[in-house]
C-alpha positions in Angstrom: 11.5 -5.2 -43.7 13.9 -6.7 -41.2 14.5 -2.9 -40.3 10.9 -1.7 -40.3 10.3 -4.8 -38.4 13.4 -3.5 -36.1 11.7 -0.1 -35.9 8.3 -0.8 -35.2 9.6 -2.9 -32.2 11.8 -0.4 -31.1 8.5 2.2 -31.4 6.6 -0.4 -29.2 9.3 -0.7 -26.6 9.2 3.3 -26.2 5.7 3.6 -26.3 5.1 1.0 -23.3 8.0 2.6 -21.2 7.3 6.0 -21.2 5.0 7.2 -18.6 4.8 4.3 -17.2 5.0 5.2 -12.9 4.8 2.5 -9.8 6.2 2.5 -6.7 8.9 0.2 -7.0 10.3 2.1 -9.7 8.6 0.0 -13.0 10.4 -2.0 -15.5 13.5 0.0 -15.5 13.9 1.9 -12.1 16.2 4.6 -12.2 16.4 8.6 -10.6 15.0 9.8 -13.6 12.0 7.9 -14.3 9.7 9.7 -11.8 8.6 9.1 -7.9 5.0 7.3 -6.9 4.1 7.2 -3.2 0.9 5.4 -2.3 -0.7 6.5 0.6 -3.4 3.9 2.5 -5.5 4.2 5.7 -2.7 2.4 7.7 -0.4 4.6 6.2 -1.4 8.0 5.5 1.2 9.7 3.7 2.5 13.5 3.7 5.3 14.3 0.7 7.4 17.2 1.3 10.1 18.8 -1.1 12.4 20.7 0.5 15.3 23.5 -0.7 18.5 22.5 0.9 19.7 25.4 0.7 17.3 27.3 2.8 15.7 24.3 4.7 12.1 25.5 3.1 9.8 23.1 2.1 8.6 24.1 -1.5 6.0 21.4 -2.2 3.8 19.6 0.6 1.0 17.4 0.0 -1.1 15.6 2.6 -2.3 12.6 0.4 -5.7 11.1 1.1 -6.1 7.2 1.7 -6.6 5.6 -1.5 -4.5 8.2 -3.5 -1.1 8.2 -4.7 1.4 11.3 -5.6 3.2 10.7 -8.7 5.8 13.3 -9.6 9.2 13.9 -11.6 11.6 16.6 -12.3 12.4 18.0 -15.6 15.7 20.2 -16.0 15.6 23.7 -17.4 12.1 25.9 -17.8 12.4 27.6 -14.5 11.6 31.2 -14.1 14.8 31.5 -12.4 18.0 30.4 -13.6 19.9 30.4 -10.0 17.3 29.8 -7.5 14.6 27.4 -9.3 16.0 26.7 -13.0 13.8 23.1 -13.1 10.4 21.9 -13.1 8.7 19.5 -10.7 5.4 17.8 -12.9 3.0 16.0 -10.7 -0.1 14.9 -10.2 -2.4 12.7 -7.6 -3.9 9.5 -9.2 -6.1 6.9 -7.4 -3.2 4.0 -6.0 -2.5 1.6 -8.7 -2.3 3.9 -11.6 0.8 3.1 -13.2 0.4 5.7 -16.7 -1.0 8.9 -17.0 -0.4 12.3 -18.1 1.5 14.2 -14.9 -0.3 17.9 -15.5 0.5 20.0 -12.8 3.8 21.7 -12.6 5.8 24.1 -10.3 9.4 25.4 -10.8 11.9 24.3 -8.5 15.7 24.5 -7.1 18.0 22.3 -9.3 18.9 18.7 -8.6 21.5 19.3 -5.7 19.4 21.4 -4.0 16.3 19.4 -3.4 15.5 16.5 -1.0 12.1 14.6 -1.0 10.7 14.0 2.6 8.2 11.2 3.1 6.0 11.0 6.7 3.5 8.9 7.8 1.1 10.4 10.2 -1.0 9.3 12.7 -2.9 6.2 11.3 -5.6 4.8 10.7 -7.2 7.4 8.9 -10.0 6.6 7.0 -11.7 8.0 3.5 -15.0 9.6 3.5 -17.7 7.2 3.3 -19.3 7.0 -0.4 -22.6 8.9 0.1 -24.4 6.3 -2.5 -24.1 4.1 0.1 -26.4 3.6 2.7 -25.5 2.9 6.3 -27.4 0.5 8.6 -28.4 1.8 11.6 -30.4 0.6 14.3 -32.6 3.5 14.2 -36.2 3.2 13.9 -36.6 4.7 10.6 -34.3 1.7 9.5 -36.2 -1.2 11.3 -39.0 -3.1 9.6 -42.7 -2.5 10.2 -43.0 -5.2 12.6 -40.1 -4.4 14.8 -41.4 -0.5 15.5 -43.5 0.7 18.2 -46.6 0.7 16.2 -46.1 -3.1 15.0 -46.7 -4.8 11.6 -47.1 -7.7 10.2 -44.9 -10.4 10.9 -43.0 -12.0 7.9 -44.5 -15.4 6.8 -41.7 -18.1 9.1 -42.3 -20.4 6.1 -40.9 -17.9 3.7 -37.0 -17.9 3.3 -35.6 -14.4 3.7 -32.3 -15.0 3.2 -30.2 -17.0 0.4 -29.3 -19.6 2.4 
């Protein structure tokens, strides 16, 4: 019984620690646990990963506000044993996403030959407006009938128009 309980606890701990990503490194931060960068309206980020042998960026991502880039490097599996022996897996999620599957990948240089650059673009950058939300403007089409040049019936002054 004791052995089974220990294995169950160990399995639960491993399940909760794997695939968990956070900007501060999560529960057990380390260089092999993945990287998460969050872009905001006041701090829009451009993330690039550079091959230090050629000083060329092999990955560049301009993150829109409200999104985060999460990525990790896997040793082996690249398409060239000298220039790109490793793989980089990544995903773009909404800010605050801590768990998920990194479903994109590219081959990349070995660990000793890559550098992560984080650049902050000019701020503020506002996200695209939600098309489902109607903006209030001071145009004739948005005015009540009594405020248009045609005129209309005034609302009843005894009736409360507001919640207060």
